[in-house]
Phi, psi and omega in degrees: 000331184228153181270086185293324185294314182292319177298311182292322176298317178299313183286325179289327175297323179296319182287318179298326174296320180294335176265010179061039178241051179289356175289339184270127176294118179303327182286326176292324178294315180297320178299314182297323178294315181291329182299335181275358189294308183293315176298329179293316180289331183301326179293326176282317178299320181283350178086007179281348172216152180294164179294138171224155185285163183295328176307319180290319176296320179295328180290319179294318177297319178300312179302320178298319178295315180301317179299316180301331178267007177061041171254127184287122182296320177303322183288339180289326177094139184299316180301317181292321178294316180299314180289327176300315178300322184286357171304330179290350177271348194240041180270148179277145180285155169293156191298339182265349195298310182294311178296320177300311180295320180299321177294313185296326186293335178296334182243335187226148169295134179246124184229136177278113172256096190236152169285347176288155177282160188305312184292333176293315182285327177296310182299315181301314184294318180292321181291321185271344183078032182276120196273051181303144168279332178201156179238119179245095176285178183296342180302327185294320177260345187050041178213155178253136172303140013265027175298128183304333180299329180296318181284315184289329177291329180289313181300317178299314180302318182277356178062039179231162172285154176309321181292345180267002184246137177241126174269129177255124185204162176255006185239124178300322181296321177294315183288327177295322176294321177296316177298324177292335179274357177098003181277156167287166186219141176222122179265126174250119184287131172234076184297344182264358188305320180253032179071023179097350177285154180296142180299143177300336180254026182303322184292346179272006180303138173227178172273101184279167180299323176221143173227130187225151176287334175197182184290328176295315174302317176301313179303316181295318180294332183266010175079027183251000000 
């Protein structure tokens, strides 16, 4: 739904400039931050640490990236660190997101099933104008996708069978987890998500129930 890379680079560039580290490419910084996302969640999924919300993981990931760039975390300051983490709450939507969701909403309930915590997705939705009917953050299942509990808890919360629920996502690994849990699947292509580089989970591609170039295309395929 949102262009995380451009948003995180924009916000990080501002903070890096305030730290007099204009030698660091903001997009490389954003990529390095995001690269820590899957390993951070893996510890929760694997049970080696208790569930914590994504804001907490984002803070730990940020501190790790800063250390990798030899930036003293203490010197950044607590207020700046807190706001830097909240950059993930301030992302811009893809150009088709609002219209596509609005079209889908005419026929189907649209619910955010995100690894983000509720306040993160709520802030993002309000800023971007994403018209969700409901927001189910990871707190509901206390599990991160692709853990089956995340998908099955969503179906249970919505009082539907898994097969009556369709996961719409831009990540093949996420869709693979949904399919294993009995959900229908719809892939929306985001070729610019990683700045034109191949997605890390490109090898996990399957023949999904629907494949669309964007959310408007998906809505049209579904008769919306």
